[in-house]
C-alpha positions as CSV (number, residue, x, y, z in Angstrom):
1,X,0.0,0.0,0.0
2,X,1.3,3.5,-0.8
3,X,2.3,5.7,2.0
4,X,2.2,9.5,2.4
5,X,5.4,11.3,2.0
6,X,6.7,11.9,5.6
7,X,6.7,15.3,7.1
8,X,9.8,17.3,6.4
9,X,12.5,17.2,9.1
10,X,15.7,18.9,9.9
11,X,17.1,21.3,7.3
12,X,14.1,20.9,4.9
13,X,11.6,21.6,7.7
14,X,13.5,24.8,8.6
15,X,13.7,25.9,5.0
16,X,9.9,25.5,4.6
17,X,9.3,27.4,7.9
18,X,11.4,30.3,6.4
19,X,9.8,30.1,3.0
20,X,6.5,28.1,2.9
21,X,6.4,28.5,-0.9
22,X,9.3,26.0,-0.9
23,X,6.9,23.2,-0.1
24,X,4.7,23.8,-3.2
25,X,5.5,21.3,-5.9
26,X,4.9,22.7,-9.4
27,X,4.5,19.8,-11.8
28,X,6.2,19.5,-15.1
29,X,4.0,19.1,-18.1
30,X,5.4,15.6,-18.7
31,X,4.7,14.3,-15.1
32,X,1.6,16.3,-14.2
33,X,-1.5,14.5,-13.1
34,X,-4.9,16.0,-13.4
35,X,-7.7,16.0,-10.9
36,X,-11.0,17.6,-10.8
37,X,-13.5,18.5,-8.1
38,X,-16.7,20.5,-7.7
39,X,-16.7,23.7,-5.8
40,X,-19.6,25.4,-4.2
41,X,-20.4,28.6,-6.1
42,X,-19.4,30.7,-3.0
43,X,-16.0,29.0,-2.9
44,X,-15.5,29.5,-6.6
45,X,-16.4,33.2,-6.3
46,X,-14.0,33.6,-3.3
47,X,-11.1,31.9,-5.2
48,X,-11.8,34.0,-8.2
49,X,-11.9,37.2,-6.2
50,X,-8.8,36.4,-4.3
51,X,-6.9,36.4,-7.6
52,X,-7.8,40.1,-8.0
53,X,-6.1,40.8,-4.7
54,X,-2.8,38.9,-5.0
55,X,-2.7,37.5,-8.6
56,X,-2.6,33.8,-7.5
57,X,-5.1,31.8,-9.5
58,X,-7.3,29.0,-8.1
59,X,-4.9,26.2,-9.2
60,X,-1.9,27.9,-7.5
61,X,-3.9,28.5,-4.4
62,X,-5.0,24.9,-4.2
63,X,-1.4,23.6,-4.7
64,X,-0.4,25.9,-1.8
65,X,-3.1,24.4,0.4
66,X,-1.9,20.9,-0.5
67,X,1.6,21.9,0.4
68,X,0.5,22.9,3.9
69,X,-1.5,19.7,4.2
70,X,1.5,17.7,3.2
71,X,4.0,19.5,5.5
72,X,2.0,20.5,8.6
73,X,0.8,17.7,10.8
74,X,-1.8,19.8,12.7
75,X,-3.2,21.2,9.4
76,X,-3.3,17.7,7.9
77,X,-5.1,16.3,10.9
78,X,-7.7,19.1,10.9
79,X,-8.3,18.7,7.1
80,X,-8.6,14.9,7.4
81,X,-11.1,15.2,10.2
82,X,-13.3,17.5,8.1
83,X,-12.8,15.6,4.9
84,X,-13.8,12.2,6.5
85,X,-17.3,13.5,7.1
86,X,-17.9,15.3,3.8
87,X,-20.0,14.1,0.9
88,X,-18.0,12.9,-2.1
89,X,-19.6,15.2,-4.7
90,X,-22.3,17.7,-5.3
91,X,-25.7,17.0,-3.9
92,X,-28.6,16.8,-6.3
93,X,-31.2,19.5,-5.8
94,X,-34.1,18.2,-3.8
95,X,-37.6,19.7,-3.6
96,X,-37.6,22.8,-1.3
97,X,-33.8,22.9,-1.1
98,X,-31.3,25.1,-3.0
C-alpha cells in the first residue's frame, strides 16, 4: 500500500518554515497528473476574487493548500477530520432545497 510522504524534518523543515512556498510542488507538463472537483459557487467566487487581490489563480492557491496539508501535521489532521465527514460530490437538488 502506498504511504504518504513523511513530514519534512531537519534542514528541509527549517527551509519550509522560512519560505512556505518552498513546499509547493509545481509539476512539469510531462509528469503532471490532473484531478477535478466540484466547488460550491461561493468557494469558486472567493477563489476568483482572491486572484484580483494577489494574482494567485485558483490552481496555484489549491497547490499551496496541498503543500500545507503535506508538510504541517496539525493542518493535515484538521483537514482529514473535516474531509472524512464530507460528501463525495455535489448534492442533487431536492424539492424545497437550493
